[in-house]
C-alpha positions as CSV (number, residue, x, y, z in Angstrom):
1,X,-44.2,0.5,154.7
2,X,-43.4,1.6,151.2
3,X,-45.8,2.3,148.3
4,X,-43.2,2.3,145.6
5,X,-43.1,-1.4,144.6
6,X,-40.9,-0.9,141.6
7,X,-38.2,0.8,143.8
8,X,-38.4,-1.9,146.4
9,X,-38.1,-4.7,143.8
10,X,-35.2,-3.0,142.2
11,X,-33.3,-3.1,145.5
12,X,-33.4,-6.9,145.4
13,X,-32.5,-7.3,141.8
14,X,-28.7,-7.7,142.4
15,X,-29.2,-10.6,144.8
16,X,-31.7,-12.2,142.4
17,X,-29.1,-11.9,139.6
18,X,-26.5,-13.7,141.6
19,X,-28.9,-16.4,142.5
20,X,-29.8,-16.9,138.8
21,X,-26.2,-17.2,137.9
22,X,-25.6,-19.9,140.5
23,X,-28.6,-21.9,139.4
24,X,-27.6,-21.6,135.7
25,X,-24.1,-22.9,136.4
26,X,-25.4,-25.8,138.5
27,X,-27.8,-26.7,135.7
28,X,-24.8,-26.7,133.3
29,X,-23.1,-29.4,135.3
30,X,-26.3,-31.6,135.6
31,X,-28.4,-30.2,138.4
32,X,-32.1,-30.1,137.7
33,X,-35.2,-29.0,139.6
34,X,-38.7,-28.3,138.0
35,X,-39.1,-25.0,139.9
36,X,-35.6,-23.7,139.3
37,X,-34.2,-25.0,136.1
38,X,-37.2,-25.4,133.8
39,X,-36.0,-22.5,131.8
40,X,-32.9,-20.2,132.1
41,X,-34.8,-17.2,133.6
42,X,-37.0,-19.0,136.1
43,X,-35.4,-17.4,139.2
44,X,-36.0,-13.9,137.7
45,X,-39.5,-14.9,136.9
46,X,-40.3,-15.9,140.4
47,X,-39.0,-12.7,141.8
48,X,-40.8,-10.5,139.2
49,X,-44.4,-11.7,139.8
50,X,-45.3,-8.3,141.3
51,X,-43.9,-6.2,138.6
52,X,-46.4,-3.4,137.7
53,X,-48.1,-3.4,141.1
54,X,-49.1,0.2,141.8
55,X,-49.8,0.7,145.5
56,X,-49.9,4.4,145.0
57,X,-53.2,4.1,143.0
58,X,-54.6,1.7,145.6
59,X,-53.8,4.3,148.3
60,X,-55.7,6.9,146.2
61,X,-58.7,4.6,146.1
62,X,-58.6,4.2,149.9
63,X,-58.6,8.0,150.3
64,X,-61.6,8.4,148.0
65,X,-63.5,5.8,149.9
66,X,-62.7,7.5,153.2
67,X,-63.9,10.8,151.8
68,X,-67.2,9.2,150.6
69,X,-67.8,7.6,154.0
70,X,-67.2,10.9,155.7
71,X,-69.7,12.6,153.4
72,X,-72.2,9.8,154.1
73,X,-71.7,10.4,157.8
74,X,-72.4,14.1,157.4
75,X,-75.6,13.3,155.4
76,X,-76.8,11.0,158.1
77,X,-76.2,13.6,160.8
78,X,-78.1,16.2,158.7
79,X,-81.0,13.7,158.2
80,X,-81.2,13.0,161.9
81,X,-81.3,16.7,162.7
82,X,-84.1,17.1,160.2
83,X,-85.9,14.1,161.7
84,X,-85.8,15.7,165.1
85,X,-87.2,19.0,163.8
86,X,-89.9,17.2,161.9
87,X,-90.9,15.2,165.0
88,X,-91.3,18.4,167.0
89,X,-93.2,20.3,164.3
90,X,-95.6,17.8,162.7
91,X,-98.2,15.8,164.5
92,X,-101.0,13.6,163.3
93,X,-101.2,10.7,160.9
94,X,-99.5,12.5,158.0
95,X,-96.7,13.7,160.3
96,X,-96.2,10.1,161.6
97,X,-95.9,8.9,158.0
98,X,-93.4,11.6,157.1
99,X,-91.3,10.9,160.3
100,X,-91.2,7.2,159.5
101,X,-90.1,7.9,155.9
102,X,-87.2,10.2,157.1
103,X,-86.2,7.6,159.7
104,X,-86.0,5.0,157.0
105,X,-83.9,7.4,154.9
106,X,-81.5,7.9,157.8
107,X,-81.2,4.2,158.3
108,X,-80.3,3.7,154.6
109,X,-77.8,6.5,154.8
110,X,-76.2,5.0,157.9
111,X,-75.9,1.6,156.1
112,X,-74.3,3.2,153.1
113,X,-71.8,5.1,155.2
114,X,-70.9,1.9,157.0
115,X,-70.4,0.1,153.7
116,X,-68.1,2.9,152.5
117,X,-66.1,2.7,155.6
118,X,-65.8,-1.1,155.3
119,X,-64.6,-0.7,151.7
120,X,-62.1,1.9,152.6
121,X,-60.8,-0.4,155.4
122,X,-60.5,-3.4,153.1
123,X,-58.6,-1.4,150.5
124,X,-56.3,0.0,153.1
125,X,-55.7,-3.5,154.4
126,X,-54.9,-4.7,150.9
127,X,-52.5,-1.8,150.3
128,X,-50.7,-2.5,153.6
129,X,-50.6,-6.2,153.0
130,X,-49.2,-6.0,149.5
131,X,-46.5,-3.5,150.6
132,X,-45.5,-5.8,153.4
133,X,-45.4,-8.9,151.2
134,X,-43.2,-7.2,148.6
135,X,-40.9,-6.0,151.3
136,X,-40.6,-9.4,152.8
137,X,-40.0,-11.0,149.4
138,X,-37.2,-8.6,148.6
139,X,-35.7,-9.0,152.1
140,X,-35.7,-12.8,151.7
141,X,-33.9,-12.6,148.4
142,X,-31.3,-10.3,149.7
143,X,-30.7,-12.1,153.0
144,X,-30.3,-15.5,151.3
145,X,-27.8,-14.1,148.9
146,X,-25.8,-12.5,151.8
147,X,-25.3,-15.8,153.5
148,X,-22.4,-16.5,151.2
149,X,-21.2,-13.0,150.7
150,X,-17.5,-14.1,151.4
151,X,-17.6,-16.7,148.6
152,X,-19.5,-14.6,146.2
153,X,-16.6,-13.3,144.1
154,X,-15.1,-16.8,143.6
155,X,-18.4,-18.4,142.9
156,X,-19.4,-15.8,140.3
157,X,-16.0,-16.3,138.6
158,X,-16.4,-20.0,138.6
159,X,-19.9,-19.8,137.2
160,X,-18.7,-17.6,134.4
161,X,-16.0,-20.2,133.5
162,X,-18.0,-23.3,134.1
163,X,-16.9,-24.9,130.8
164,X,-13.3,-24.6,131.9
165,X,-11.7,-25.0,135.3
166,X,-14.5,-23.3,137.2
167,X,-16.7,-26.4,136.8
168,X,-15.1,-28.0,139.8
169,X,-15.9,-25.0,142.0
170,X,-19.5,-25.0,140.8
171,X,-19.9,-28.7,141.4
172,X,-18.4,-28.8,144.9
173,X,-19.4,-25.4,146.3
174,X,-22.2,-23.7,144.4
175,X,-24.4,-26.8,143.9
176,X,-24.7,-27.5,147.7
177,X,-25.6,-23.9,148.3
178,X,-28.3,-23.9,145.6
179,X,-29.7,-27.2,146.7
180,X,-30.0,-26.1,150.4
181,X,-30.5,-22.4,150.6
182,X,-32.0,-21.6,147.2
183,X,-34.2,-24.6,146.8
184,X,-35.5,-24.5,150.4
185,X,-35.3,-21.0,151.8
186,X,-35.4,-18.8,148.7
187,X,-38.0,-20.8,146.8
188,X,-40.2,-21.0,149.9
189,X,-40.0,-17.2,150.4
190,X,-41.0,-16.6,146.7
191,X,-43.9,-19.0,146.9
192,X,-45.1,-17.6,150.1
193,X,-45.0,-14.1,148.7
194,X,-47.0,-15.0,145.6
195,X,-49.7,-16.9,147.5
196,X,-49.9,-14.2,150.1
197,X,-50.5,-11.5,147.5
198,X,-53.3,-13.6,146.0
199,X,-54.8,-14.2,149.4
200,X,-54.7,-10.4,150.1
201,X,-56.7,-9.7,147.0
202,X,-59.3,-12.3,147.8
203,X,-59.7,-11.0,151.3
204,X,-60.3,-7.5,150.1
205,X,-62.9,-8.6,147.6
206,X,-64.6,-10.7,150.3
207,X,-64.9,-7.6,152.6
208,X,-66.2,-5.5,149.8
209,X,-68.9,-8.0,148.9
210,X,-70.0,-8.5,152.5
211,X,-71.7,-5.1,152.7
212,X,-75.5,-5.3,152.1
213,X,-77.1,-3.5,149.2
214,X,-78.6,-0.2,150.3
215,X,-81.9,1.2,148.8
216,X,-83.2,4.7,149.2
217,X,-87.0,5.1,149.0
218,X,-88.5,7.7,146.7
219,X,-91.0,10.0,148.5
220,X,-94.6,9.5,147.3
221,X,-98.0,10.6,148.5
222,X,-98.2,10.3,152.3
223,X,-100.9,8.0,153.6
224,X,-100.2,5.3,151.0
225,X,-97.8,2.4,151.4
226,X,-94.2,3.2,150.3
227,X,-93.8,2.2,146.6
228,X,-91.6,-0.7,146.0
229,X,-90.3,0.8,142.8
230,X,-91.0,3.7,140.5
231,X,-94.1,3.1,138.4
232,X,-93.2,2.2,134.9
233,X,-94.5,4.5,132.2
234,X,-97.6,3.1,130.5
235,X,-96.6,1.1,127.4
236,X,-97.3,2.6,124.1
237,X,-100.5,1.1,122.5
238,X,-99.6,-1.6,120.1
239,X,-100.4,-0.9,116.5
240,X,-103.9,-2.0,115.5
241,X,-103.6,-5.5,114.1
242,X,-104.9,-6.2,110.6
243,X,-108.4,-7.7,110.6
244,X,-108.0,-11.5,110.5
245,X,-110.8,-13.4,109.0
246,X,-111.2,-17.1,108.7
247,X,-110.3,-18.8,105.5
248,X,-114.0,-19.6,105.0
249,X,-114.9,-15.9,105.0
250,X,-112.2,-14.6,102.8
251,X,-110.5,-16.8,100.1
252,X,-106.8,-17.0,100.0
253,X,-106.8,-15.9,96.4
254,X,-109.0,-13.3,94.8
255,X,-112.1,-14.8,93.1
256,X,-111.7,-15.2,89.3
257,X,-113.2,-12.4,87.3
258,X,-116.2,-13.7,85.4
259,X,-115.9,-12.5,81.9
260,X,-118.9,-12.9,79.7
261,X,-118.3,-15.3,76.9
262,X,-118.0,-13.5,73.6
263,X,-120.6,-14.2,71.0
264,X,-119.2,-17.0,68.9
265,X,-120.5,-17.6,65.4
266,X,-122.4,-20.7,64.8
267,X,-119.5,-22.1,62.8
268,X,-117.0,-21.7,65.7
269,X,-119.2,-22.7,68.7
270,X,-119.2,-26.3,69.9
271,X,-122.5,-28.1,69.3
272,X,-124.6,-28.6,72.4
273,X,-124.8,-32.2,73.6
274,X,-128.6,-32.2,73.4
275,X,-128.8,-30.7,69.9
276,X,-127.0,-32.8,67.4
277,X,-125.9,-31.4,64.1
278,X,-128.4,-31.6,61.3
279,X,-128.0,-34.1,58.6
280,X,-125.6,-33.3,55.7
281,X,-127.1,-31.4,52.8
282,X,-127.2,-34.5,50.6
283,X,-130.1,-35.8,52.7
284,X,-132.5,-33.0,51.4
285,X,-135.9,-33.8,49.8
286,X,-135.6,-35.3,46.4
287,X,-138.1,-32.8,44.9
288,X,-135.6,-30.0,45.2
289,X,-132.6,-31.7,43.5
290,X,-132.9,-29.8,40.2
291,X,-134.1,-26.3,41.2
292,X,-131.9,-26.2,44.4
293,X,-128.7,-25.8,42.4
294,X,-130.1,-22.9,40.5
295,X,-131.4,-21.1,43.6
296,X,-128.5,-21.5,46.0
297,X,-127.3,-17.9,45.8
298,X,-130.8,-16.6,46.9
299,X,-131.3,-19.1,49.7
300,X,-130.7,-16.7,52.7
301,X,-133.7,-14.6,51.6
302,X,-136.1,-17.5,51.3
303,X,-137.6,-17.5,54.8
304,X,-138.9,-13.9,54.4
305,X,-140.6,-14.7,51.0
306,X,-142.1,-18.0,52.0
307,X,-143.1,-17.3,55.6
308,X,-144.5,-13.8,55.3
309,X,-146.2,-13.9,51.9
310,X,-149.6,-13.1,53.2
311,X,-148.3,-10.1,55.2
312,X,-146.5,-8.9,52.1
313,X,-149.7,-9.0,50.1
314,X,-151.5,-6.9,52.7
315,X,-148.7,-4.3,52.7
316,X,-148.8,-4.2,48.9
317,X,-152.5,-3.6,49.0
318,X,-152.1,-0.7,51.4
319,X,-149.2,0.8,49.5
320,X,-150.8,0.5,46.0
321,X,-154.2,1.8,47.1
322,X,-153.5,5.2,45.7
323,X,-150.9,4.4,43.1
324,X,-152.8,2.4,40.4
325,X,-154.0,5.5,38.6
326,X,-150.7,7.3,38.4
327,X,-148.2,4.4,38.0
328,X,-147.5,3.1,34.5
329,X,-147.8,-0.6,33.7
330,X,-144.1,-1.2,33.2
331,X,-143.2,0.3,36.6
332,X,-145.7,-1.9,38.3
333,X,-144.4,-4.8,36.5
334,X,-141.0,-4.3,38.2
335,X,-142.4,-4.3,41.7
336,X,-143.0,-7.9,42.5
337,X,-140.7,-10.1,40.3
338,X,-138.6,-11.2,43.3
339,X,-141.4,-12.9,45.2
340,X,-142.8,-14.4,42.0
341,X,-139.5,-15.6,40.9
342,X,-138.7,-17.0,44.3
343,X,-142.0,-18.8,44.5
344,X,-141.5,-20.2,41.1
345,X,-138.0,-21.5,41.9
346,X,-139.0,-23.0,45.2
347,X,-142.1,-24.8,43.9
348,X,-141.9,-25.6,40.2
349,X,-145.0,-27.7,40.3
350,X,-147.2,-25.0,41.6
351,X,-146.5,-21.6,39.9
352,X,-149.8,-20.0,41.0
353,X,-149.1,-20.3,44.8
354,X,-148.9,-16.6,45.0
355,X,-152.6,-16.3,43.9
356,X,-153.8,-18.0,47.1
357,X,-153.4,-16.3,50.4
358,X,-151.3,-18.2,53.0
359,X,-153.3,-19.7,55.9
360,X,-152.5,-21.4,59.1
361,X,-153.5,-24.8,57.7
362,X,-151.5,-24.4,54.5
363,X,-148.7,-27.1,54.5
364,X,-146.5,-25.0,52.3
365,X,-146.6,-22.1,54.9
366,X,-146.0,-24.4,57.9
367,X,-143.1,-26.3,56.3
368,X,-141.1,-23.9,54.2
369,X,-138.7,-26.2,52.4
370,X,-136.4,-23.4,51.3
371,X,-135.7,-22.5,54.9
372,X,-134.6,-26.1,55.8
373,X,-132.4,-26.1,52.7
374,X,-130.9,-22.8,53.7
375,X,-130.3,-24.0,57.2
376,X,-128.6,-27.1,56.0
377,X,-126.5,-25.1,53.6
378,X,-125.5,-22.7,56.5
379,X,-124.8,-25.5,59.0
380,X,-122.9,-27.7,56.5
381,X,-119.6,-25.8,56.9
382,X,-119.9,-26.1,60.7
383,X,-118.9,-29.8,60.6
384,X,-115.8,-28.9,58.6
385,X,-114.9,-25.9,60.8
386,X,-112.0,-27.6,62.6
387,X,-110.4,-28.6,59.3
388,X,-110.6,-25.4,57.3
389,X,-111.9,-21.9,58.0
390,X,-114.9,-21.2,55.6
391,X,-115.7,-17.7,54.5
392,X,-117.9,-15.8,57.0
393,X,-121.7,-16.6,56.5
394,X,-123.8,-13.7,55.2
395,X,-125.6,-11.6,57.8
396,X,-129.1,-12.8,58.8
397,X,-131.9,-10.9,56.9
398,X,-133.5,-8.0,58.8
399,X,-137.3,-8.0,59.2
400,X,-139.1,-6.1,56.4
401,X,-140.8,-3.1,57.8
402,X,-141.5,-1.4,54.5
403,X,-141.8,-2.6,50.9
404,X,-138.4,-2.3,49.2
405,X,-138.4,-2.5,45.4
406,X,-136.3,-5.5,44.4
407,X,-133.9,-5.5,41.5
408,X,-135.5,-6.0,38.1
409,X,-135.6,-9.5,36.7
410,X,-136.7,-11.0,33.4
411,X,-140.4,-11.1,32.6
412,X,-142.3,-14.2,33.5
413,X,-143.2,-16.5,30.6
414,X,-146.6,-17.2,32.1
415,X,-148.0,-13.8,30.9
416,X,-149.7,-12.7,34.2
417,X,-148.3,-9.4,35.5
418,X,-147.8,-8.3,39.1
419,X,-150.7,-5.8,38.6
420,X,-153.0,-8.6,37.7
421,X,-151.9,-10.6,40.7
422,X,-152.5,-7.7,43.0
423,X,-155.9,-7.0,41.4
424,X,-156.9,-10.6,42.1
425,X,-155.7,-10.4,45.7
426,X,-157.5,-7.1,46.5
427,X,-161.0,-8.8,47.1
428,X,-159.4,-11.2,49.6
429,X,-157.7,-8.6,51.8
430,X,-160.5,-8.5,54.3
431,X,-160.9,-12.2,54.5
């Protein structure tokens, strides 16, 4: 048996070269065979299928498996010695459990040692089989070439000059040899070697896979059944999921922020459906046609003069209680021209309306015409607001908390002074 496959194949190369020369010459004169003449180097290819096979490495693997099986045998012997000592020294239920565990351990070690021995034997068989097959292959190539060792020089020369006079030698001598010896014996030997090598590998793999899988138990607490596997570590707690609420509880979108509507001036606000706009200013009372044009600039102050005249008289009476003796007539004359003038402008037919105190049943006090006119004048630009922007309306008048001296105006042509009016009103204050 040889482990050097390369050296053994090299010993048969000369014979393979001669055979390739014969086949090539025969193919030149018309001989064909699918396994011999498919390409010019087909003979060399058949012979070189085992190039690179390293039986030395396979032999090293066999030695390692043998050493492992020997170590396993030693471990099994040590375990059995320990089992014997344990049986003699430990009694009771716990001792029985320990003895059974060690016995199972010894059985597993014994199975492992047997598997290692089987693997070593399979590898050794493969090594020996491959070496034998390579040797037989090389031997077949050499022996077939030696059958015509006497004609070899002539045939090689004829094959080299096949295009000349050597073609006749090739046709009549070499072709019969190739068709009989090479096609049958040599090709059969090459095929057998190739198939045998493949079968040797398959047999080794089958023996290696035949060994049962061996498991060694991990010692645990005695008295409990042997664990089938090491307990897995507890899984890490998953992260706390985000609270999920139903769509009815939480809207998909944040609720719209309710912004209070800004205070819109009367001219910019849309009219309410239930409150139509007042009639245009041309529909006012006919009695105010002439004086209304003259009193338009003072219209925003009309509600205070017409509606609170009786209160104004009472305030004047209280304020002038101690001022009649010290105040000159011309200063008193400038105190009340605004109210008198306003009353005169609002009601030209009744100039003395100031002399009578306003009462709840007075039609002039209940229906102040200047207020309606002022309202119509203020609301009139609202209808035209979408077309043009009017100037901002004057601010509403503030309630009068104290008598404010109005600006001086021209004297009344009637001849009755504000002091005389106040003197006439004083007896009626308590009524």
